[in-house]
C-alpha positions in Angstrom: 0.0 0.0 0.0 1.3 3.4 -0.9 1.1 5.6 2.1 2.0 8.7 0.2 -1.1 8.4 -1.7 -3.0 8.4 1.6 -1.4 11.4 2.9 -4.1 13.7 4.6 -4.8 16.9 2.9 -4.6 20.0 5.0 -5.9 22.6 2.6 -8.8 23.6 4.8 -6.3 24.4 7.6 -4.7 26.9 5.5 -7.9 28.5 4.2 -9.0 28.8 7.8 -5.6 30.4 8.8 -5.9 32.9 6.1 -9.4 33.9 7.2 -8.1 34.4 10.7 -4.8 36.1 9.6 -6.9 38.4 7.5 -8.5 39.8 10.6 -5.3 40.2 12.7 -3.0 41.2 9.9 -3.7 44.9 10.4 -2.8 44.7 14.1 0.4 42.6 13.4 1.5 45.0 10.8 0.3 48.1 12.7 -2.0 49.4 10.0 -5.5 49.5 11.8 -6.9 52.9 11.6 -8.6 52.9 15.1 -7.4 54.5 18.2 -6.6 51.0 19.8 -6.4 47.5 18.5 -9.4 46.6 20.8 -11.5 49.3 19.2 -10.4 47.9 15.7 -11.4 44.4 16.9 -14.8 45.6 18.4 -15.5 47.3 14.9 -14.7 44.2 13.1 -16.6 42.0 15.3 -19.8 43.7 14.0 -19.2 42.3 10.6 -19.9 38.4 10.1 -17.1 36.6 8.7 -17.8 34.1 5.7 -16.4 30.7 6.6 -15.4 27.8 4.3 -18.9 26.3 4.2 -20.4 29.6 3.1 -21.9 30.4 6.6 -21.5 33.9 7.9 -20.4 33.9 11.6 -20.1 36.7 14.1 -17.2 36.4 16.5 -16.6 38.3 19.8 -13.6 40.8 19.8 -11.9 38.6 22.5 -11.8 35.8 19.9 -9.8 38.0 17.6 -7.5 38.9 20.5 -6.9 35.0 21.0 -6.0 34.7 17.3 -3.6 37.6 17.5 -2.0 36.1 20.6 -1.8 32.6 19.0 -0.1 34.0 16.0 2.3 35.9 17.8 3.3 32.9 19.9 3.1 30.1 17.3 3.0 31.8 13.9 1.0 29.9 11.2 0.6 26.9 13.5 -1.3 29.0 16.0 -3.9 29.9 13.4 -4.7 26.4 12.2 -7.4 24.5 13.8 -6.5 21.5 16.0 -6.5 18.3 13.8 -7.5 14.9 14.9 -4.9 12.2 14.2 -7.5 10.2 12.3 -8.8 13.1 10.1 -9.5 11.9 6.6 -8.3 13.2 3.4 -10.0 16.1 1.5 -10.9 16.0 -2.2 -9.4 18.4 -4.7 -9.3 18.9 -8.5 -6.2 17.7 -10.2 -3.8 20.2 -11.7 -4.3 19.0 -15.3 -8.1 19.3 -14.8 -7.7 22.9 -13.5 -5.6 23.6 -16.6 -8.4 22.2 -18.7 -11.2 24.1 -17.0 -9.5 27.4 -17.9 -8.9 26.3 -21.3 -12.5 25.4 -21.9 -13.6 28.5 -20.2 -11.5 30.5 -22.5 -12.8 28.7 -25.6 -16.5 28.6 -24.5 -17.0 31.7 -22.2 -20.6 31.0 -21.6 -20.2 27.4 -20.4 -21.3 26.9 -16.8 -19.7 24.5 -14.3 -22.1 21.7 -14.9 -21.4 21.7 -18.6 -17.6 21.8 -18.0 -17.7 19.1 -15.2 -19.5 16.7 -17.5 -16.9 17.3 -20.2 -14.1 16.7 -17.8 -15.6 13.3 -16.9 -16.2 12.5 -20.5 -12.6 13.3 -21.5 -11.1 11.5 -18.6 -9.7 14.4 -16.6 -12.0 13.7 -13.5 -13.6 10.5 -12.0 -17.1 10.9 -10.5 -16.0 8.9 -7.4 -13.1 11.3 -6.8 -14.5 14.7 -7.6 -18.2 15.9 -7.2 -20.0 18.5 -9.3 -20.1 20.6 -6.1 -16.3 20.8 -5.9 -16.1 22.2 -9.4 -18.9 24.6 -8.7 -16.9 25.8 -5.6 -13.9 26.2 -7.9 -15.9 28.4 -10.4 -17.2 30.6 -7.6 -13.7 31.0 -6.0 -12.1 32.0 -9.3 -14.8 34.2 -10.6 -15.6 31.8 -13.6 -19.3 32.1 -13.5 -20.9 33.1 -16.8 -21.2 36.9 -17.1 -23.3 38.1 -20.2 -22.1 41.6 -19.9 -19.3 43.3 -18.0 -19.0 46.8 -17.4 -15.6 48.5 -17.8 -13.4 48.2 -14.8 -12.8 51.4 -12.7 -9.1 51.6 -12.6 -6.9 54.3 -11.0 -3.3 54.7 -10.7 -1.9 53.7 -7.4 1.3 53.1 -5.5 2.2 52.2 -1.9 3.2 54.9 0.5 6.5 53.3 1.6 8.9 50.5 0.4 8.0 47.0 1.2 4.3 47.7 1.6 3.7 45.5 -1.3 5.6 43.4 -3.6 4.3 42.5 -7.1 5.6 39.3 -8.7 5.1 37.3 -12.0 6.7 35.1 -14.5 7.5 35.8 -18.2 8.4 33.3 -21.0 11.7 34.6 -22.4 14.4 33.6 -24.7 15.4 29.9 -25.3 19.1 29.1 -24.8 21.2 26.2 -25.6 23.1 24.4 -22.7 25.1 21.3 -23.2 23.8 21.0 -26.7 20.1 21.2 -25.7 18.0 24.1 -26.5 15.6 24.9 -23.7 12.9 27.6 -22.9 13.7 30.0 -20.1 11.3 31.8 -17.6 12.1 35.0 -15.8 10.6 35.3 -12.4 10.6 38.8 -11.2 9.6 40.5 -8.0 9.1 44.3 -7.9 8.7 46.8 -4.8 5.5 48.7 -5.6 6.6 52.0 -4.1 10.1 52.3 -5.2 10.0 50.2 -8.5 13.0 48.4 -7.2 13.6 44.9 -8.6 14.1 43.1 -5.3 14.2 39.6 -6.8 14.7 38.1 -10.2 16.2 34.9 -11.7 15.9 32.8 -14.9 14.8 29.1 -14.7 14.1 26.2 -16.9 10.8 25.7 -15.1 8.1 28.0 -13.9 7.0 26.3 -10.7 6.1 27.2 -7.0 9.4 26.4 -5.5 11.5 28.3 -8.0 9.3 31.5 -7.1 9.8 30.7 -3.4 13.5 30.7 -3.8 13.4 34.1 -5.4 11.0 35.5 -2.8 13.1 34.4 0.0 16.1 36.0 -1.5 14.1 39.2 -1.9 13.1 39.2 1.8 16.4 38.4 3.0 18.1 41.4 1.0 15.4 44.1 1.0 12.8 43.2 3.7 9.6 41.6 4.4 6.8 43.0 2.4 3.3 43.6 4.1 1.4 42.5 1.0 2.3 40.0 -1.9 0.5 40.6 -5.2 0.6 37.8 -7.4 -1.6 35.9 -10.0 -3.7 32.8 -9.6 -1.5 30.5 -11.5 -0.2 27.3 -9.6 3.3 28.8 -8.8 1.7 31.7 -7.0 -1.5 30.3 -5.5 -0.8 27.1 -3.5 -0.8 25.9 0.1 2.9 26.3 0.6 3.0 29.9 -0.4 0.0 30.7 1.9 1.8 29.0 4.8 5.1 31.2 4.1 3.0 34.4 3.9 1.3 33.7 7.1 4.4 32.7 8.9 6.2 35.9 7.7 3.2 38.2 8.3 2.4 38.8 4.8 -1.0 39.4 3.3 -1.5 37.4 0.1 -3.4 39.1 -2.8 -4.6 37.9 -6.1 -5.9 39.8 -9.0 -9.0 38.4 -10.9 -8.1 35.5 -13.3 -6.6 36.7 -16.6 -6.6 40.3 -15.6 -3.0 41.3 -16.7 -4.1 45.0 -16.4 -4.4 44.7 -12.7 -0.6 44.0 -12.6 0.5 47.1 -14.5 3.9 47.7 -12.8 5.2 44.3 -13.1 4.0 43.9 -16.6 5.8 47.2 -17.4 8.9 45.8 -15.8 8.9 42.7 -18.0 8.3 45.0 -21.1 11.2 47.3 -20.3 13.5 44.3 -19.8 12.8 42.9 -23.0 12.8 45.9 -25.1 15.9 47.5 -23.5 17.9 44.3 -23.0 16.7 40.9 -23.8 15.7 41.4 -27.3 19.2 42.7 -28.1 21.0 39.8 -26.3 22.7 37.4 -28.5 21.7 34.0 -27.0 24.3 32.1 -29.1 26.9 33.7 -26.8 25.1 32.4 -23.7 26.1 28.9 -22.8 24.2 28.2 -19.5 21.4 29.3 -17.3 24.2 30.4 -14.8 25.8 32.8 -17.3 22.2 34.2 -18.3 21.6 34.9 -14.7 24.9 36.9 -14.4 23.8 39.0 -17.4 20.4 39.4 -15.6 22.3 40.7 -12.3 24.2 43.3 -14.5 20.9 44.5 -15.9 19.1 44.7 -12.6 22.0 46.7 -11.0 21.8 49.1 -14.0 17.9 49.4 -13.7 17.8 49.9 -10.0 20.4 52.6 -10.0 19.2 54.7 -12.9 16.6 57.4 -12.9 13.0 56.2 -13.3 11.0 58.8 -15.1 7.7 57.9 -13.3 9.2 58.5 -9.8 11.9 61.2 -10.6 14.9 59.3 -9.1 16.4 55.9 -9.1 14.5 53.0 -7.5 17.4 52.4 -5.1 17.3 56.1 -3.9 13.5 55.9 -3.3 14.0 52.5 -1.5 16.8 53.9 0.9 14.8 57.0 1.6 12.4 55.2 4.0 14.6 52.2 5.0 13.7 52.9 8.8 10.2 51.8 8.0 11.2 48.3 6.7 10.9 45.1 8.6 13.8 42.7 8.1 13.9 39.0 9.1 14.7 38.3 12.7 17.5 35.9 11.5 18.4 33.5 8.8 17.1 30.6 10.8 13.8 32.4 11.3 13.6 33.0 7.5 14.4 29.2 6.7 11.7 28.2 9.2 9.2 30.3 7.4 10.0 28.7 4.1 10.1 25.2 5.2 7.9 22.8 3.2 5.4 20.7 5.3 4.2 17.3 4.5 2.7 14.3 6.5 3.8 10.8 6.0 3.0 7.6 7.8 6.1 5.9 9.4 6.7 2.4 8.1 7.4 -0.6 10.5 11.1 -0.3 9.6 11.3 3.3 11.0 11.3 4.9 7.6 9.3 7.4 5.6 9.2 8.0 1.9 9.6 11.5 0.4 9.6 11.8 -3.3 10.2 8.0 -3.6 13.4 8.2 -1.5 13.5 6.5 2.0 14.5 8.4 5.2 15.2 7.0 8.7 13.3 8.4 11.5 13.0 7.8 15.3 11.4 4.4 16.3 8.8 5.9 18.6 6.9 7.2 15.5 6.4 3.8 14.0 2.8 3.5 12.6 2.1 7.2 13.3 1.4 10.0 10.8 4.1 12.7 11.3 4.7 16.1 10.0 8.0 16.7 8.2 9.5 20.0 7.5 12.1 20.4 4.9 13.7 22.7 2.1 13.7 20.6 -1.2 17.3 21.6 -1.9 18.6 20.9 1.7 17.1 17.6 2.8 20.1 17.1 5.1 18.5 19.3 7.5 14.9 17.9 7.3 13.2 17.1 10.5 9.8 15.8 12.1 8.1 18.5 13.9 6.5 17.1 17.0 5.1 19.0 20.0 7.4 21.9 19.2 10.4 19.6 19.1 12.6 19.0 16.0 13.5 15.2 15.3 16.1 15.1 12.5 15.8 12.4 9.8 18.3 11.3 7.4 18.4 9.4 4.0 18.3 5.7 4.6 21.6 3.9 4.0 20.6 0.2 3.8 24.1 -1.1 3.7 25.1 0.8 6.8 21.9 -0.2 8.5 22.7 -3.8 7.8 25.9 -3.5 9.9 23.9 -1.9 12.7 23.0 -3.9 15.8 19.1 -4.1 15.9 19.1 -3.0 19.6 21.0 0.1 18.7 19.3 3.1 17.1 20.7 4.2 13.7 20.5 7.8 14.8 21.2 9.1 18.2 17.9 10.6 19.5 18.9 10.4 23.1 18.7 14.1 23.5 14.9 14.1 22.4 15.4 16.4 19.3 16.9 19.9 19.3 
């Protein structure tokens, strides 16, 4: 039996944490307009909150204060509901089915959820036993995909945040292909822009546009230039997923998404891509670029030039504008704290041989967890520091070495856990 396939889903935990964080974020970030935070909570308590099941519930202001205290003490985990160890798995729509939904909606704008659901079943993208019509209908509502016969022009106004790091905008752009080791491959540029200063705080080329690549760029941006209060990204899978939501809540960032396929809502980041292409990329001789590393060196030179030359829309260089209010920027407490915020979290059942499987690779874990579901935290590019998180204690895990284990006495643990974690 494959325990990885039985891994419990905790998507609802993330959504509940987002609802709670949305209430306490103005207090955490010091942005509430009321005289005191209690006055803010009392005012908000008059407005019912819409829960995951669609019900609207009024909470007392004391509850909001408890959420705030839990977040300050435990971060993201403090806002998650307490889970039962026997909680079942939640259903979701596979990524390939989601892509097909958007394709069909683009091709047939008037098609409703029922019609598209039936087509997904007929074409083999979904199985009725795994995904219900209600699930697809909820997806339509959440992503504003309901049929609209007529849409009034959107009321748009030019805006910018008052200070640096109030909001980062981010997106990915298809760029030029390059040939590395004799293989021609498409490149993708992930770019993060500070809304106030127009400073490019993070950018890197990759061969794949995925969630982890964006998270690497975001982590570098936060480490160098500070923690943004808001992150404005689109609804594509690299930018809308449970891991990114956990990161944002842990770091005290409000996650924002424009309407689906509304590129005009991301004007600054779109202009940043346009400028990069027209003033640099389109004139780059890719035959002279032999690797992704070399392309990224060229990118760093371009970013240094753009960040330090005058931007006509603000009348100074982005770096000058950023440094002008550097005293208002919140930086990470430490590198360790930042690493913890960006840790991936998964659950696995521990096999009888004291191992778990992560991406089809076996790892040794402490014997006391045999048969239990455990939460494992890790960075994909640093599995040597992965650990089980249990009752606020870290229990290291390590890649299984079966040859070494064959030489180990059965009454001697393969890892020294006598100190009970770290």
